N, C-alpha and C positions, 0 to 999 in steps of 0.2 A: 528563633526563626530568622533567617535573612530575608531581604527584601523582595526576593523571589519565592517565598516558601508558599507551600500549600500543605491543605490538611487531608490525611487519608480520608476524612469525613466527607470529602468533597467527591468520592468516587462514585461513578454511576454505571450502570450495566445497561445497555441498550441493543436492541437487535436493528441490523440493517441488512434486508433480503434474508439469504442464507446464512450471512457471516454473523458471528458475534463480533461486537466491538465495544470497547469500554472507552471512556474518557472523563477526566477531571480537571476541574478548575478552581481555582480559590473563590474562596466566598465574594470578594470584591467583583471578581469576573461574571458570578452568577447573576448580582443585583443588576448588571448593566447589559454585559452582551447577550445573555440570554433571555433577556427581557424582549422578547419577539412575540407576535401574536403565535397562539397555539398551531393554528391552520398551517403557517409557513413553517414552524419548527417539525410538526409531522410530515409534511410534503417532503422536506429535506431527508429525514430519516426513512422514508419507504419510498423514496426514488428509485426507479429501476436503474439497472446496470446501464452505463454509457454506450458500451460497446456490443449491443445485442443485434443491431440491425445489420443487414446483408451487405456484403463488400463487393459493388458491382465490378469494380476494379480487377478482381481477381479473376482468373480464367479456372474455373471450376473443373472444366472437362480437360483442358491439359494438364492441372494438377492430378487430376483423378489418374489420368494415363500415366504419367512419368511415375507415380507411387505404385500403379499396377506393376509398371516394367521393375522399379526396385525390389518388390517382392518377388517378381518372377526370378531376377538375378541371386536372389536368396534362396533358390529351388523351394518355394512356397507353391503348394497345390491350391491354387485358386478356384479350382472346382469342388473342393471340398466344401460342404453345405455352410459351414461355419464362417468361410473365408471368403465366400462369393462377392459378398457387399462389403468386404473389408477395405479396399482400395475407396470406394465411395466415402465410407466412414471416416477414414484417416483423413481423406482430403478436408470434410466438413470440419473435423476437428482441428486441424491445422490453420484453417482458415479463422476459426474461433481464437484459437489461442494464439496467433499472431497478430490480431486486430488493432492493438495499439500503434501499429504503423500506420494505419490509416484514419487515427484520431487527431482532428484538427482544431474542434469547437473548444478552444480554451475556455471560452465565456461559460461553460456548463461548470467550470469547476470553480468559478469565481462568485459565489454566492458570499458577501462580504457585509460585516457589520461594522460600522466605521465608529460606534460608541462602545468602544472596547473597555472603557474603565468608568468607574463610578465617581462621584464627587469626592468621594474619601479617598480614592488613589487616584490622582490626575496625572501621576508619573506613569501609569500604566504598569507597575511592576508587578506582573503576574507571570507564573509560568502555566501555559496549557499542555496538557499531555493527551494524546489520542493514540490509541493501541488496537491491533487485529491481527488477522492472519492474512498470510498471500499465497499463491502458487504461480510458479512460472516454469519457462523450459531454458535448460542450460544453454548457452549458446555453443559451447565445444561440442556437446554429444546429442543434443536433443533430447534430452533426458530431463524427467521433473526435479525441480527442488522446491521446498515449501517449509513454511513456518510462520513466525510473529514478528510483527513490526511494532516498534514504538516512536511515536515523532512527537519531540517536545518543541514549543518554540515561543518565545518572548515577544509579544505583540508590540508594534510600533502604532498605537491609536486605533487600531482595526484587527477584528479576528476573522476567520474564514468558517464559513458554515459548516454546522456539526457534522454533515455527511462528506464533504468534501475531500478531506484527507485521505480517507479510503478509496475515495473514488481516482485520486491522483496515483495512489498504490495502483489501483485497477489498471490506469490506461499504461503504467509502464510494466505493468507484470505481464501485460500480454504481447510481449515481444521476446525474441531469444535475450537472454541476459545472463550475465555473471552476479552475483549476490554484491558484489564491490560495486559494479556500475548502477545495478538497480538502486542501493540506498544512494549514490550521488544523483541519479535522476530525479527522485523523489525530492531531496534537498532541494537541487536547482528549481524545479517547478515551485515549490512553496515559496522559495525566495523570490523569485519572479513576480508571483502573485502578491505576496503580502509584504515583502520588504522588511522583515521582523529584527529587532534587536539580536536576536540569536536563534538558530535552528539547531537540532540534533536529532538524528535518525540511528535507531538501533535495529538491528535485523537478526535473527536467529534463523539458521535453516538445516534443515536434513536434504543430502543431495544424493539423488540415487545413482548418479555417475560415480557416486563413492561407496554405495551398497551394493550395486547391481554388477559392477565391472571395476577394472583396476585393483584397488586395495581391498574392495568388498568387505568393508566394515562397516556392519549394522549399526553399530553405537557412534558413527562419525558425526560431527556436529560442527557448523561454521557460526561464528559471530562477527557482524561488521559494525561499525561506528563511524557516523559522520558527523563532525562537532563545527559549528561555525558561530562567529560573533563572540556572544557573551558566554555561550556553553565552552568556548575554547579559552578565553581570555580570563573568565573569572572561576575561580576553582570552587568555591561554594556552589554557584549554580551547576557547575557540571557533576559535583559530587550528589547534589540534589536528585539531578535527572538520572543518573547511575543507580542511585538509591532506588528509585521507582523501577528502572530495569531489573535491577537484584530481585525486587518483590515480585515483580509481574512477569518477566521475561520467559521464565521457565515453568510458570505455573499454568499458563494460556487461560 
């Protein structure tokens, strides 16, 4: 094993809200970074979503009005029982699905543990990997795409709280996105918060804009990689991360 290697025996499965999230760290990381009080760790794991509060800056009445007009232009009969409340529901859905534009409280993403290494590993040569699922709207066609993400980083003396990487993903997925930009947005935010030695983001997704329109390929699938720092410069570190992606990325 190289300096950043981790054991599959370190794999943990955890629940965070409605999502399944898995993460693993090396034994040295367990001995130091995760030695936090149980109540604090539980609070991180069970924290409610960041973006569930109302958005007072959005004019819901105007939004509903314009969406109603859009449906009328498409010859939708809004007097039909199933469609009478559709403009309002559509408006509320869009308010929620784009709530990432109004998120400004970066401090909520910054639960940091500054003792990331044990005395046996003072150089902090650990690889931390966190994975989960995401769903967002395509910036080009306003159709959903969704799939899995895997984030790896090599800490520089500190690690981020257990639930915060999925929260970073949540903030950026609640905007109109392309998969390429989404991966870079996640990497940029984690880079600013942690300043790690290296960061890698893998995303795999199914795009309904390729399933329901255009080429209409139900089997279409897209993968995106962002590699920075030691993941880009060190082949062994990069291969180790990609081996985790190969084991986990297609299995969910």
